[in-house]
N, C-alpha and C positions, 0 to 999 in steps of 0.2 A: 140577457142581451146577446144579440148575434152580431158577428162581424160581417164584413162584406163577403158575398158569395163570389165565385170565380168570375162570373160575367161582370159584376159590379167592379171588382178589382181591376179587371182588364180595361173597363171603361175609364176608371180613374187614371190608370197608367197612361192611356191614350191621351187623355186631357192634359195631364202633366207634361207629357212629351210634346204636345202641341204648344203649350205655353213656353216650354224651354226653346222650341224652334222659333216661336215668335220673338222671343227675347234676343235671338241672334240676328234678327232682321230689323229691329227698331233702334232708334236713337234714344237719347236720354229722355226726351219728351214723351216718346212712345212708351218707354219703360215706366214712366210716371203714370201714364194712363193704365197700364197693366196693373201696377201697384194699387191704384185707386180701386180698380175692379176687384182685385183680390181682397182688399180690405173690406169692401162691401160684401163679398161672399163670406168672409170669416165672420163679419158682424151678423149676417143672416144665420149662419150656422150656430152662433152663440145664442141668438134669439130663439131659435128652434130647440136648442138643447142647452139651456142655461146651466145645467149641472157640469158642463165641460169647462165653464169659465171659473176655474179655481186656481189659486196659486199653490204650487207644490213646494 
């Protein structure tokens, strides 16, 4: 299994930075929408890689 390459890692950091910036701009209702979207993203990630869904 390979980890993220430099370009992928940079893209991920940019996306996270964008989400963090967005959170400084929204109210609680907006934050709830962000949370809903993040939940859907994590659900998709677990569907694509079910082996990641394990309790440690």
